[in-house]
N, CA, C and O atoms as a DFTB+ gen file, in Angstrom:
380 C
 N C O
     1  1    -114.995       9.850     122.945
     2  2    -113.759      10.598     122.793
     3  2    -113.049      10.661     124.141
     4  3    -113.688      10.825     125.180
     5  1    -111.772      10.534     124.118
     6  2    -110.980      10.477     125.335
     7  2    -110.769      11.871     125.941
     8  3    -110.634      12.865     125.227
     9  1    -110.745      11.910     127.257
    10  2    -110.487      13.169     127.953
    11  2    -109.092      13.696     127.635
    12  3    -108.860      14.903     127.711
    13  1    -108.154      12.805     127.277
    14  2    -106.791      13.241     126.963
    15  2    -106.755      14.116     125.713
    16  3    -105.877      14.968     125.577
    17  1    -107.694      13.911     124.811
    18  2    -107.752      14.735     123.596
    19  2    -108.139      16.174     123.910
    20  3    -107.984      17.059     123.069
    21  1    -108.638      16.408     125.108
    22  2    -108.987      17.764     125.537
    23  2    -107.871      18.392     126.373
    24  3    -108.028      19.493     126.901
    25  1    -106.764      17.699     126.488
    26  2    -105.631      18.235     127.238
    27  2    -105.751      18.043     128.741
    28  3    -105.083      18.733     129.512
    29  1    -106.590      17.119     129.159
    30  2    -106.752      16.843     130.588
    31  2    -105.682      15.834     130.997
    32  3    -105.563      14.760     130.407
    33  1    -104.916      16.194     132.005
    34  2    -103.790      15.394     132.466
    35  2    -104.263      14.089     133.107
    36  3    -105.066      14.119     134.040
    37  1    -103.780      12.946     132.622
    38  2    -104.164      11.657     133.230
    39  2    -103.812      11.574     134.715
    40  3    -104.509      10.900     135.474
    41  1    -102.750      12.242     135.136
    42  2    -102.372      12.230     136.554
    43  2    -103.446      12.925     137.394
    44  3    -103.748      12.484     138.503
    45  1    -104.020      14.009     136.868
    46  2    -105.108      14.706     137.556
    47  2    -106.312      13.778     137.678
    48  3    -106.925      13.691     138.742
    49  1    -106.646      13.095     136.610
    50  2    -107.782      12.164     136.617
    51  2    -107.559      11.067     137.652
    52  3    -108.486      10.718     138.383
    53  1    -106.361      10.521     137.730
    54  2    -106.064       9.465     138.701
    55  2    -106.174       9.980     140.135
    56  3    -106.690       9.283     141.008
    57  1    -105.688      11.202     140.378
    58  2    -105.798      11.781     141.728
    59  2    -107.267      11.970     142.109
    60  3    -107.662      11.684     143.239
    61  1    -108.059      12.448     141.173
    62  2    -109.483      12.673     141.448
    63  2    -110.188      11.344     141.698
    64  3    -111.002      11.236     142.616
    65  1    -109.880      10.332     140.886
    66  2    -110.485       9.016     141.088
    67  2    -110.137       8.473     142.473
    68  3    -110.993       7.902     143.150
    69  1    -108.906       8.645     142.887
    70  2    -108.466       8.165     144.195
    71  2    -109.209       8.911     145.311
    72  3    -109.659       8.302     146.282
    73  1    -109.331      10.229     145.162
    74  2    -110.021      11.029     146.184
    75  2    -111.513      10.710     146.239
    76  3    -112.119      10.783     147.308
    77  1    -112.108      10.359     145.111
    78  2    -113.532      10.044     145.071
    79  2    -113.849       8.723     145.779
    80  3    -115.017       8.424     146.028
    81  1    -112.837       7.942     146.099
    82  2    -113.059       6.710     146.864
    83  2    -113.359       7.009     148.325
    84  3    -113.844       6.142     149.052
    85  1    -113.072       8.232     148.757
    86  2    -113.388       8.665     150.113
    87  2    -114.905       8.918     150.174
    88  3    -115.405       9.799     149.475
    89  1    -115.649       8.150     151.010
    90  2    -117.117       8.282     151.043
    91  2    -117.602       9.691     151.361
    92  3    -118.622      10.123     150.823
    93  1    -116.895      10.416     152.222
    94  2    -117.305      11.768     152.588
    95  2    -117.228      12.707     151.371
    96  3    -118.154      13.477     151.117
    97  1    -116.136      12.637     150.639
    98  2    -115.967      13.475     149.454
    99  2    -116.982      13.086     148.388
   100  3    -117.588      13.943     147.745
   101  1    -117.158      11.792     148.212
   102  2    -118.112      11.301     147.214
   103  2    -119.518      11.830     147.497
   104  3    -120.219      12.242     146.573
   105  1    -119.934      11.824     148.755
   106  2    -121.267      12.319     149.127
   107  2    -121.386      13.824     148.903
   108  3    -122.434      14.306     148.473
   109  1    -120.321      14.565     149.192
   110  2    -120.359      16.018     148.959
   111  2    -120.529      16.323     147.475
   112  3    -121.286      17.220     147.103
   113  1    -119.823      15.575     146.629
   114  2    -119.936      15.760     145.181
   115  2    -121.346      15.383     144.720
   116  3    -121.948      16.097     143.917
   117  1    -121.868      14.276     145.221
   118  2    -123.220      13.847     144.843
   119  2    -124.258      14.898     145.227
   120  3    -125.194      15.154     144.469
   121  1    -124.094      15.507     146.405
   122  2    -125.034      16.560     146.823
   123  2    -124.957      17.761     145.890
   124  3    -125.978      18.370     145.569
   125  1    -123.747      18.101     145.455
   126  2    -123.592      19.230     144.529
   127  2    -124.264      18.953     143.186
   128  3    -124.713      19.878     142.509
   129  1    -124.331      17.693     142.808
   130  2    -124.901      17.322     141.511
   131  2    -126.401      17.042     141.544
   132  3    -127.009      16.801     140.502
   133  1    -126.998      17.071     142.730
   134  2    -128.441      16.805     142.828
   135  2    -129.224      17.829     142.011
   136  3    -129.017      19.035     142.139
   137  1    -130.114      17.333     141.181
   138  2    -130.977      18.219     140.404
   139  2    -130.356      18.798     139.143
   140  3    -130.985      19.602     138.456
   141  1    -129.131      18.401     138.833
   142  2    -128.469      18.912     137.632
   143  2    -129.135      18.294     136.406
   144  3    -129.429      17.099     136.380
   145  1    -129.371      19.129     135.388
   146  2    -130.012      18.662     134.163
   147  2    -129.025      18.695     133.009
   148  3    -127.928      19.241     133.122
   149  1    -129.438      18.098     131.894
   150  2    -128.574      18.120     130.712
   151  2    -128.391      19.545     130.222
   152  3    -127.364      19.863     129.623
   153  1    -129.367      20.406     130.464
   154  2    -129.253      21.805     130.053
   155  2    -128.221      22.547     130.900
   156  3    -127.508      23.420     130.404
   157  1    -128.150      22.192     132.181
   158  2    -127.129      22.781     133.059
   159  2    -125.734      22.404     132.563
   160  3    -124.803      23.207     132.621
   161  1    -125.607      21.166     132.074
   162  2    -124.295      20.674     131.633
   163  2    -123.934      21.137     130.230
   164  3    -122.877      20.775     129.714
   165  1    -124.791      21.928     129.609
   166  2    -124.485      22.550     128.324
   167  2    -124.288      24.051     128.474
   168  3    -123.970      24.739     127.504
   169  1    -124.476      24.559     129.683
   170  2    -124.322      25.983     129.973
   171  2    -122.906      26.218     130.496
   172  3    -122.543      25.733     131.568
   173  1    -122.117      26.962     129.734
   174  2    -120.699      27.164     130.067
   175  2    -120.499      27.753     131.462
   176  3    -119.601      27.326     132.189
   177  1    -121.324      28.728     131.844
   178  2    -121.164      29.357     133.157
   179  2    -121.482      28.386     134.290
   180  3    -120.793      28.373     135.311
   181  1    -122.519      27.579     134.113
   182  2    -122.869      26.621     135.160
   183  2    -121.800      25.534     135.272
   184  3    -121.439      25.129     136.377
   185  1    -121.301      25.069     134.146
   186  2    -120.242      24.046     134.182
   187  2    -118.984      24.626     134.836
   188  3    -118.310      23.941     135.605
   189  1    -118.675      25.875     134.534
   190  2    -117.514      26.527     135.153
   191  2    -117.690      26.596     136.673
   192  3    -116.737      26.384     137.424
   193  1    -118.904      26.891     137.115
   194  2    -119.178      26.943     138.562
   195  2    -119.023      25.550     139.178
   196  3    -118.458      25.415     140.263
   197  1    -119.522      24.512     138.491
   198  2    -119.368      23.148     138.995
   199  2    -117.890      22.775     139.106
   200  3    -117.460      22.213     140.114
   201  1    -117.123      23.086     138.076
   202  2    -115.691      22.757     138.081
   203  2    -115.002      23.440     139.266
   204  3    -114.182      22.826     139.949
   205  1    -115.336      24.701     139.504
   206  2    -114.731      25.431     140.626
   207  2    -115.121      24.804     141.963
   208  3    -114.280      24.652     142.849
   209  1    -116.404      24.439     142.109
   210  2    -116.862      23.820     143.358
   211  2    -116.196      22.465     143.583
   212  3    -115.753      22.160     144.690
   213  1    -116.129      21.659     142.534
   214  2    -115.526      20.331     142.665
   215  2    -114.046      20.438     142.987
   216  3    -113.515      19.665     143.785
   217  1    -113.389      21.398     142.363
   218  2    -111.971      21.618     142.616
   219  2    -111.742      21.919     144.094
   220  3    -110.805      21.407     144.708
   221  1    -112.601      22.747     144.648
   222  2    -112.482      23.122     146.060
   223  2    -112.744      21.914     146.970
   224  3    -111.993      21.671     147.914
   225  1    -113.810      21.163     146.683
   226  2    -114.151      19.992     147.499
   227  2    -113.028      18.957     147.455
   228  3    -112.684      18.357     148.473
   229  1    -112.462      18.755     146.264
   230  2    -111.424      17.742     146.094
   231  2    -110.037      18.225     146.521
   232  3    -109.108      17.424     146.626
   233  1    -109.892      19.525     146.765
   234  2    -108.587      20.062     147.136
   235  2    -107.599      19.995     145.992
   236  3    -106.402      19.801     146.201
   237  1    -108.108      20.156     144.777
   238  2    -107.282      20.119     143.567
   239  2    -107.310      21.499     142.907
   240  3    -108.216      21.794     142.127
   241  1    -106.329      22.339     143.214
   242  2    -106.313      23.651     142.558
   243  2    -106.063      23.474     141.057
   244  3    -105.187      22.714     140.644
   245  1    -106.849      24.188     140.259
   246  2    -106.733      24.074     138.805
   247  2    -106.260      25.388     138.204
   248  3    -106.622      26.470     138.667
   249  1    -105.447      25.272     137.169
   250  2    -105.054      26.464     136.423
   251  2    -106.222      26.851     135.521
   252  3    -107.163      26.078     135.344
   253  1    -106.154      28.041     134.958
   254  2    -107.188      28.490     134.031
   255  2    -107.280      27.559     132.826
   256  3    -108.377      27.265     132.352
   257  1    -106.144      27.097     132.333
   258  2    -106.123      26.187     131.178
   259  2    -106.767      24.844     131.528
   260  3    -107.510      24.286     130.722
   261  1    -106.487      24.329     132.716
   262  2    -107.086      23.062     133.139
   263  2    -108.606      23.196     133.275
   264  3    -109.359      22.327     132.834
   265  1    -109.038      24.287     133.886
   266  2    -110.475      24.529     134.033
   267  2    -111.145      24.622     132.678
   268  3    -112.204      24.032     132.460
   269  1    -110.539      25.353     131.778
   270  2    -111.093      25.515     130.442
   271  2    -111.194      24.179     129.716
   272  3    -112.189      23.911     129.043
   273  1    -110.173      23.346     129.847
   274  2    -110.180      22.018     129.220
   275  2    -111.300      21.151     129.787
   276  3    -111.994      20.459     129.042
   277  1    -111.473      21.191     131.103
   278  2    -112.530      20.411     131.741
   279  2    -113.914      20.881     131.301
   280  3    -114.798      20.066     131.038
   281  1    -114.094      22.181     131.222
   282  2    -115.377      22.749     130.786
   283  2    -115.671      22.334     129.355
   284  3    -116.781      21.903     129.043
   285  1    -114.679      22.463     128.489
   286  2    -114.855      22.061     127.083
   287  2    -115.208      20.577     126.983
   288  3    -116.063      20.190     126.187
   289  1    -114.551      19.754     127.787
   290  2    -114.807      18.316     127.768
   291  2    -116.244      18.011     128.173
   292  3    -116.938      17.260     127.487
   293  1    -116.692      18.589     129.283
   294  2    -118.050      18.316     129.777
   295  2    -119.094      18.746     128.752
   296  3    -120.045      18.010     128.489
   297  1    -118.922      19.922     128.177
   298  2    -119.890      20.415     127.196
   299  2    -119.898      19.532     125.952
   300  3    -120.965      19.243     125.410
   301  1    -118.742      19.105     125.501
   302  2    -118.644      18.286     124.287
   303  2    -119.290      16.912     124.454
   304  3    -119.722      16.310     123.471
   305  1    -119.359      16.410     125.688
   306  2    -119.919      15.077     125.919
   307  2    -121.439      15.051     125.823
   308  3    -122.035      13.983     125.688
   309  1    -122.075      16.234     125.894
   310  2    -123.546      16.320     125.841
   311  2    -124.197      15.323     126.810
   312  3    -125.051      14.520     126.433
   313  1    -123.767      15.406     128.053
   314  2    -124.192      14.472     129.092
   315  2    -125.632      14.752     129.527
   316  3    -126.006      15.892     129.800
   317  1    -126.418      13.697     129.583
   318  2    -127.750      13.752     130.171
   319  2    -127.689      12.898     131.434
   320  3    -127.624      11.672     131.343
   321  1    -127.709      13.527     132.617
   322  2    -127.561      12.757     133.853
   323  2    -128.708      11.779     134.104
   324  3    -128.596      10.919     134.978
   325  1    -129.805      11.893     133.360
   326  2    -130.931      10.975     133.525
   327  2    -130.902       9.838     132.513
   328  3    -131.802       8.999     132.492
   329  1    -129.868       9.808     131.671
   330  2    -129.748       8.773     130.650
   331  2    -128.679       7.770     131.097
   332  3    -127.495       8.100     131.154
   333  1    -129.097       6.582     131.402
   334  2    -128.175       5.556     131.899
   335  2    -127.047       5.276     130.910
   336  3    -125.909       5.050     131.319
   337  1    -127.353       5.288     129.612
   338  2    -126.321       5.045     128.600
   339  2    -125.212       6.089     128.685
   340  3    -124.033       5.749     128.584
   341  1    -125.582       7.359     128.871
   342  2    -124.573       8.422     128.988
   343  2    -123.684       8.195     130.212
   344  3    -122.468       8.380     130.156
   345  1    -124.308       7.796     131.301
   346  2    -123.539       7.580     132.531
   347  2    -122.611       6.383     132.403
   348  3    -121.481       6.414     132.893
   349  1    -123.085       5.325     131.745
   350  2    -122.221       4.163     131.515
   351  2    -121.049       4.503     130.598
   352  3    -119.931       4.029     130.804
   353  1    -121.311       5.321     129.593
   354  2    -120.259       5.755     128.669
   355  2    -119.168       6.522     129.434
   356  3    -117.977       6.295     129.222
   357  1    -119.584       7.424     130.316
   358  2    -118.624       8.182     131.120
   359  2    -117.863       7.269     132.071
   360  3    -116.650       7.401     132.237
   361  1    -118.580       6.349     132.691
   362  2    -117.942       5.423     133.621
   363  2    -116.851       4.624     132.901
   364  3    -115.758       4.424     133.432
   365  1    -117.166       4.173     131.690
   366  2    -116.204       3.417     130.902
   367  2    -114.978       4.238     130.525
   368  3    -113.873       3.705     130.416
   369  1    -115.178       5.519     130.330
   370  2    -114.082       6.413     129.955
   371  2    -113.069       6.570     131.094
   372  3    -111.877       6.754     130.850
   373  1    -113.549       6.495     132.326
   374  2    -112.692       6.775     133.481
   375  2    -112.400       5.557     134.342
   376  3    -111.979       5.701     135.490
   377  1    -112.614       4.364     133.810
   378  2    -112.374       3.136     134.584
   379  2    -110.974       3.012     135.004
   380  3    -110.612       2.037     135.662
């Protein structure tokens, strides 16, 4: 399912993709995600905390509606960070 169906702005996605090309930012995000489990990514409060942290690292202020859309999207994807298929599916979504 496309992130656009959750009301996530494609311009925001493009800005984030561009910023993630910066090795320093990419490493900070990777450190924040170390040890994250599929259960963490199904917990609304933990996902909300991740969204807030990533927003700060990326310098992308988010409205409440944008944050809510991102949280809903992450939870709906049922992501397992240890499952290569899930990661490839996400990668394909944001190519």
